[in-house]
PDB file of N, CA, C and O in Angstrom:
ATOM      1  N   MET A   1       0.842  -1.211   0.000  1.00  0.00           N
ATOM      2  CA  MET A   1       0.000   0.000   0.000  1.00  0.00           C
ATOM      3  C   MET A   1       0.872   1.253   0.000  1.00  0.00           C
ATOM      4  O   MET A   1       0.431   2.321  -0.426  1.00  0.00           O
ATOM      5  N   GLY A   2       2.108   1.121   0.478  1.00  0.00           N
ATOM      6  CA  GLY A   2       3.009   2.272   0.487  1.00  0.00           C
ATOM      7  C   GLY A   2       3.225   2.811  -0.918  1.00  0.00           C
ATOM      8  O   GLY A   2       3.243   4.022  -1.138  1.00  0.00           O
ATOM      9  N   TYR A   3       3.389   1.888  -1.873  1.00  0.00           N
ATOM     10  CA  TYR A   3       3.611   2.337  -3.259  1.00  0.00           C
ATOM     11  C   TYR A   3       2.371   3.044  -3.800  1.00  0.00           C
ATOM     12  O   TYR A   3       2.477   4.031  -4.528  1.00  0.00           O
ATOM     13  N   ALA A   4       1.196   2.531  -3.438  1.00  0.00           N
ATOM     14  CA  ALA A   4      -0.052   3.145  -3.918  1.00  0.00           C
ATOM     15  C   ALA A   4      -0.162   4.574  -3.385  1.00  0.00           C
ATOM     16  O   ALA A   4      -0.573   5.484  -4.106  1.00  0.00           O
ATOM     17  N   ASP A   5       0.208   4.762  -2.118  1.00  0.00           N
ATOM     18  CA  ASP A   5       0.129   6.106  -1.537  1.00  0.00           C
ATOM     19  C   ASP A   5       1.101   7.048  -2.244  1.00  0.00           C
ATOM     20  O   ASP A   5       0.784   8.211  -2.493  1.00  0.00           O
ATOM     21  N   GLU A   6       2.293   6.530  -2.564  1.00  0.00           N
ATOM     22  CA  GLU A   6       3.274   7.377  -3.242  1.00  0.00           C
ATOM     23  C   GLU A   6       2.774   7.784  -4.620  1.00  0.00           C
ATOM     24  O   GLU A   6       2.949   8.929  -5.037  1.00  0.00           O
ATOM     25  N   SER A   7       2.150   6.844  -5.329  1.00  0.00           N
ATOM     26  CA  SER A   7       1.633   7.161  -6.667  1.00  0.00           C
ATOM     27  C   SER A   7       0.524   8.205  -6.558  1.00  0.00           C
ATOM     28  O   SER A   7       0.415   9.085  -7.411  1.00  0.00           O
ATOM     29  N   LYS A   8      -0.294   8.111  -5.516  1.00  0.00           N
ATOM     30  CA  LYS A   8      -1.366   9.104  -5.332  1.00  0.00           C
ATOM     31  C   LYS A   8      -0.754  10.470  -5.030  1.00  0.00           C
ATOM     32  O   LYS A   8      -1.255  11.491  -5.499  1.00  0.00           O
ATOM     33  N   ARG A   9       0.319  10.493  -4.255  1.00  0.00           N
ATOM     34  CA  ARG A   9       0.959  11.771  -3.940  1.00  0.00           C
ATOM     35  C   ARG A   9       1.496  12.415  -5.212  1.00  0.00           C
ATOM     36  O   ARG A   9       1.492  13.639  -5.347  1.00  0.00           O
ATOM     37  N   GLU A  10       1.957  11.583  -6.142  1.00  0.00           N
ATOM     38  CA  GLU A  10       2.451  12.129  -7.410  1.00  0.00           C
ATOM     39  C   GLU A  10       1.304  12.732  -8.201  1.00  0.00           C
ATOM     40  O   GLU A  10       1.499  13.712  -8.920  1.00  0.00           O
ATOM     41  N   ASP A  11       0.102  12.162  -8.079  1.00  0.00           N
ATOM     42  CA  ASP A  11      -1.069  12.687  -8.801  1.00  0.00           C
ATOM     43  C   ASP A  11      -1.620  13.933  -8.113  1.00  0.00           C
ATOM     44  O   ASP A  11      -2.199  14.796  -8.774  1.00  0.00           O
ATOM     45  N   ASP A  12      -1.447  14.038  -6.798  1.00  0.00           N
ATOM     46  CA  ASP A  12      -1.995  15.175  -6.057  1.00  0.00           C
ATOM     47  C   ASP A  12      -1.390  16.515  -6.497  1.00  0.00           C
ATOM     48  O   ASP A  12      -2.135  17.484  -6.646  1.00  0.00           O
ATOM     49  N   PRO A  13      -0.077  16.610  -6.710  1.00  0.00           N
ATOM     50  CA  PRO A  13       0.516  17.891  -7.122  1.00  0.00           C
ATOM     51  C   PRO A  13      -0.005  18.396  -8.460  1.00  0.00           C
ATOM     52  O   PRO A  13       0.283  19.532  -8.837  1.00  0.00           O
ATOM     53  N   ALA A  14      -0.766  17.583  -9.186  1.00  0.00           N
ATOM     54  CA  ALA A  14      -1.285  18.003 -10.494  1.00  0.00           C
ATOM     55  C   ALA A  14      -2.033  19.334 -10.405  1.00  0.00           C
ATOM     56  O   ALA A  14      -1.743  20.234 -11.192  1.00  0.00           O
ATOM     57  N   PRO A  15      -2.987  19.497  -9.476  1.00  0.00           N
ATOM     58  CA  PRO A  15      -3.692  20.790  -9.371  1.00  0.00           C
ATOM     59  C   PRO A  15      -2.714  21.936  -9.128  1.00  0.00           C
ATOM     60  O   PRO A  15      -2.916  23.038  -9.639  1.00  0.00           O
ATOM     61  N   TYR A  16      -1.656  21.688  -8.353  1.00  0.00           N
ATOM     62  CA  TYR A  16      -0.681  22.750  -8.095  1.00  0.00           C
ATOM     63  C   TYR A  16       0.093  23.088  -9.364  1.00  0.00           C
ATOM     64  O   TYR A  16       0.457  24.243  -9.585  1.00  0.00           O
ATOM     65  N   SER A  17       0.345  22.074 -10.203  1.00  0.00           N
ATOM     66  CA  SER A  17       1.118  22.302 -11.425  1.00  0.00           C
ATOM     67  C   SER A  17       0.320  23.132 -12.428  1.00  0.00           C
ATOM     68  O   SER A  17       0.896  23.742 -13.329  1.00  0.00           O
ATOM     69  N   LEU A  18      -1.012  23.155 -12.272  1.00  0.00           N
ATOM     70  CA  LEU A  18      -1.834  23.954 -13.191  1.00  0.00           C
ATOM     71  C   LEU A  18      -1.497  25.435 -13.036  1.00  0.00           C
ATOM     72  O   LEU A  18      -1.466  26.168 -14.024  1.00  0.00           O
ATOM     73  N   ASN A  19      -1.244  25.879 -11.806  1.00  0.00           N
ATOM     74  CA  ASN A  19      -0.859  27.272 -11.584  1.00  0.00           C
ATOM     75  C   ASN A  19       0.218  27.337 -10.495  1.00  0.00           C
ATOM     76  O   ASN A  19      -0.036  27.853  -9.406  1.00  0.00           O
ATOM     77  N   PRO A  20       1.417  26.818 -10.782  1.00  0.00           N
ATOM     78  CA  PRO A  20       2.479  26.773  -9.766  1.00  0.00           C
ATOM     79  C   PRO A  20       3.017  28.156  -9.442  1.00  0.00           C
ATOM     80  O   PRO A  20       3.588  28.363  -8.371  1.00  0.00           O
ATOM     81  N   THR A  21       2.843  29.109 -10.357  1.00  0.00           N
ATOM     82  CA  THR A  21       3.419  30.438 -10.146  1.00  0.00           C
ATOM     83  C   THR A  21       2.425  31.387  -9.487  1.00  0.00           C
ATOM     84  O   THR A  21       2.774  32.529  -9.185  1.00  0.00           O
ATOM     85  N   TYR A  22       1.209  30.940  -9.262  1.00  0.00           N
ATOM     86  CA  TYR A  22       0.187  31.839  -8.707  1.00  0.00           C
ATOM     87  C   TYR A  22       0.630  32.465  -7.382  1.00  0.00           C
ATOM     88  O   TYR A  22       0.610  33.690  -7.258  1.00  0.00           O
ATOM     89  N   PRO A  23       1.032  31.656  -6.378  1.00  0.00           N
ATOM     90  CA  PRO A  23       1.452  32.259  -5.098  1.00  0.00           C
ATOM     91  C   PRO A  23       2.662  33.169  -5.280  1.00  0.00           C
ATOM     92  O   PRO A  23       2.724  34.245  -4.685  1.00  0.00           O
ATOM     93  N   LYS A  24       3.623  32.746  -6.097  1.00  0.00           N
ATOM     94  CA  LYS A  24       4.828  33.551  -6.295  1.00  0.00           C
ATOM     95  C   LYS A  24       4.479  34.853  -7.011  1.00  0.00           C
ATOM     96  O   LYS A  24       4.969  35.919  -6.639  1.00  0.00           O
ATOM     97  N   ASN A  25       3.633  34.768  -8.038  1.00  0.00           N
ATOM     98  CA  ASN A  25       3.248  35.977  -8.770  1.00  0.00           C
ATOM     99  C   ASN A  25       2.490  36.932  -7.855  1.00  0.00           C
ATOM    100  O   ASN A  25       2.666  38.148  -7.929  1.00  0.00           O
ATOM    101  N   GLU A  26       1.653  36.377  -7.000  1.00  0.00           N
ATOM    102  CA  GLU A  26       0.857  37.224  -6.113  1.00  0.00           C
ATOM    103  C   GLU A  26       1.773  38.033  -5.202  1.00  0.00           C
ATOM    104  O   GLU A  26       1.451  39.160  -4.825  1.00  0.00           O
ATOM    105  N   ILE A  27       2.926  37.446  -4.848  1.00  0.00           N
ATOM    106  CA  ILE A  27       3.868  38.144  -3.974  1.00  0.00           C
ATOM    107  C   ILE A  27       4.673  39.178  -4.763  1.00  0.00           C
ATOM    108  O   ILE A  27       4.988  40.251  -4.249  1.00  0.00           O
ATOM    109  N   SER A  28       5.003  38.849  -6.014  1.00  0.00           N
ATOM    110  CA  SER A  28       5.876  39.719  -6.798  1.00  0.00           C
ATOM    111  C   SER A  28       5.111  40.781  -7.570  1.00  0.00           C
ATOM    112  O   SER A  28       5.720  41.706  -8.108  1.00  0.00           O
ATOM    113  N   THR A  29       3.797  40.672  -7.636  1.00  0.00           N
ATOM    114  CA  THR A  29       3.017  41.649  -8.397  1.00  0.00           C
ATOM    115  C   THR A  29       2.975  42.981  -7.657  1.00  0.00           C
ATOM    116  O   THR A  29       3.064  43.005  -6.429  1.00  0.00           O
ATOM    117  N   PRO A  30       2.841  44.088  -8.381  1.00  0.00           N
ATOM    118  CA  PRO A  30       2.759  45.415  -7.757  1.00  0.00           C
ATOM    119  C   PRO A  30       1.628  45.488  -6.733  1.00  0.00           C
ATOM    120  O   PRO A  30       1.704  46.268  -5.784  1.00  0.00           O
ATOM    121  N   ALA A  31       0.583  44.683  -6.916  1.00  0.00           N
ATOM    122  CA  ALA A  31      -0.545  44.696  -5.989  1.00  0.00           C
ATOM    123  C   ALA A  31      -0.088  44.308  -4.586  1.00  0.00           C
ATOM    124  O   ALA A  31      -0.682  44.744  -3.600  1.00  0.00           O
ATOM    125  N   ALA A  32       0.964  43.490  -4.487  1.00  0.00           N
ATOM    126  CA  ALA A  32       1.452  43.068  -3.183  1.00  0.00           C
ATOM    127  C   ALA A  32       2.204  44.207  -2.504  1.00  0.00           C
ATOM    128  O   ALA A  32       2.353  44.215  -1.282  1.00  0.00           O
ATOM    129  N   THR A  33       2.676  45.170  -3.294  1.00  0.00           N
ATOM    130  CA  THR A  33       3.408  46.300  -2.723  1.00  0.00           C
ATOM    131  C   THR A  33       2.436  47.427  -2.399  1.00  0.00           C
ATOM    132  O   THR A  33       1.258  47.355  -2.749  1.00  0.00           O
ATOM    133  N   ALA A  34       2.922  48.457  -1.736  1.00  0.00           N
ATOM    134  CA  ALA A  34       2.060  49.584  -1.369  1.00  0.00           C
ATOM    135  C   ALA A  34       1.899  50.545  -2.537  1.00  0.00           C
ATOM    136  O   ALA A  34       1.090  51.470  -2.470  1.00  0.00           O
ATOM    137  N   GLU A  35       2.664  50.335  -3.616  1.00  0.00           N
ATOM    138  CA  GLU A  35       2.605  51.257  -4.749  1.00  0.00           C
ATOM    139  C   GLU A  35       1.434  50.911  -5.669  1.00  0.00           C
ATOM    140  O   GLU A  35       1.280  49.753  -6.055  1.00  0.00           O
ATOM    141  N   PRO A  36       0.610  51.895  -6.025  1.00  0.00           N
ATOM    142  CA  PRO A  36      -0.464  51.666  -6.991  1.00  0.00           C
ATOM    143  C   PRO A  36       0.107  51.546  -8.394  1.00  0.00           C
ATOM    144  O   PRO A  36       1.187  52.070  -8.668  1.00  0.00           O
ATOM    145  N   ILE A  37      -0.598  50.869  -9.282  1.00  0.00           N
ATOM    146  CA  ILE A  37      -0.104  50.709 -10.652  1.00  0.00           C
ATOM    147  C   ILE A  37      -0.335  52.006 -11.427  1.00  0.00           C
ATOM    148  O   ILE A  37      -1.468  52.463 -11.577  1.00  0.00           O
ATOM    149  N   THR A  38       0.750  52.583 -11.912  1.00  0.00           N
ATOM    150  CA  THR A  38       0.662  53.840 -12.662  1.00  0.00           C
ATOM    151  C   THR A  38       1.067  53.589 -14.103  1.00  0.00           C
ATOM    152  O   THR A  38       1.708  52.579 -14.390  1.00  0.00           O
ATOM    153  N   PRO A  39       0.706  54.490 -15.026  1.00  0.00           N
ATOM    154  CA  PRO A  39       1.126  54.344 -16.429  1.00  0.00           C
ATOM    155  C   PRO A  39       2.640  54.195 -16.546  1.00  0.00           C
ATOM    156  O   PRO A  39       3.128  53.493 -17.431  1.00  0.00           O
ATOM    157  N   GLU A  40       3.381  54.848 -15.664  1.00  0.00           N
ATOM    158  CA  GLU A  40       4.846  54.739 -15.700  1.00  0.00           C
ATOM    159  C   GLU A  40       5.274  53.303 -15.437  1.00  0.00           C
ATOM    160  O   GLU A  40       6.177  52.790 -16.098  1.00  0.00           O
ATOM    161  N   ILE A  41       4.628  52.655 -14.476  1.00  0.00           N
ATOM    162  CA  ILE A  41       4.956  51.259 -14.164  1.00  0.00           C
ATOM    163  C   ILE A  41       4.601  50.366 -15.347  1.00  0.00           C
ATOM    164  O   ILE A  41       5.348  49.448 -15.686  1.00  0.00           O
ATOM    165  N   LEU A  42       3.457  50.640 -15.972  1.00  0.00           N
ATOM    166  CA  LEU A  42       3.052  49.835 -17.132  1.00  0.00           C
ATOM    167  C   LEU A  42       4.069  49.997 -18.258  1.00  0.00           C
ATOM    168  O   LEU A  42       4.417  49.025 -18.929  1.00  0.00           O
ATOM    169  N   LEU A  43       4.543  51.221 -18.464  1.00  0.00           N
ATOM    170  CA  LEU A  43       5.553  51.454 -19.504  1.00  0.00           C
ATOM    171  C   LEU A  43       6.846  50.723 -19.138  1.00  0.00           C
ATOM    172  O   LEU A  43       7.500  50.145 -20.007  1.00  0.00           O
ATOM    173  N   ALA A  44       7.210  50.747 -17.868  1.00  0.00           N
ATOM    174  CA  ALA A  44       8.426  50.067 -17.425  1.00  0.00           C
ATOM    175  C   ALA A  44       8.298  48.562 -17.652  1.00  0.00           C
ATOM    176  O   ALA A  44       9.269  47.900 -18.016  1.00  0.00           O
ATOM    177  N   MET A  45       7.094  48.024 -17.437  1.00  0.00           N
ATOM    178  CA  MET A  45       6.875  46.593 -17.650  1.00  0.00           C
ATOM    179  C   MET A  45       6.892  46.268 -19.141  1.00  0.00           C
ATOM    180  O   MET A  45       7.348  45.197 -19.542  1.00  0.00           O
ATOM    181  N   ALA A  46       6.390  47.202 -19.969  1.00  0.00           N
ATOM    182  CA  ALA A  46       6.345  46.971 -21.415  1.00  0.00           C
ATOM    183  C   ALA A  46       7.764  46.915 -21.978  1.00  0.00           C
ATOM    184  O   ALA A  46       8.056  46.120 -22.872  1.00  0.00           O
ATOM    185  N   TYR A  47       8.636  47.760 -21.448  1.00  0.00           N
ATOM    186  CA  TYR A  47      10.028  47.739 -21.896  1.00  0.00           C
ATOM    187  C   TYR A  47      10.809  46.996 -20.856  1.00  0.00           C
ATOM    188  O   TYR A  47      12.022  46.834 -20.993  1.00  0.00           O
TER     189      TYR A  47
END
């Protein structure tokens, strides 16, 4: 049964793999900072 549990654990991370960067992006996005998004920031992101 140990092997069966391990195989299930491998299948469980599947939902996380659908959006693995979501938590990281949420932290790195300007929304996480105190700065509001301004046209200057958008231009900086574009270039």
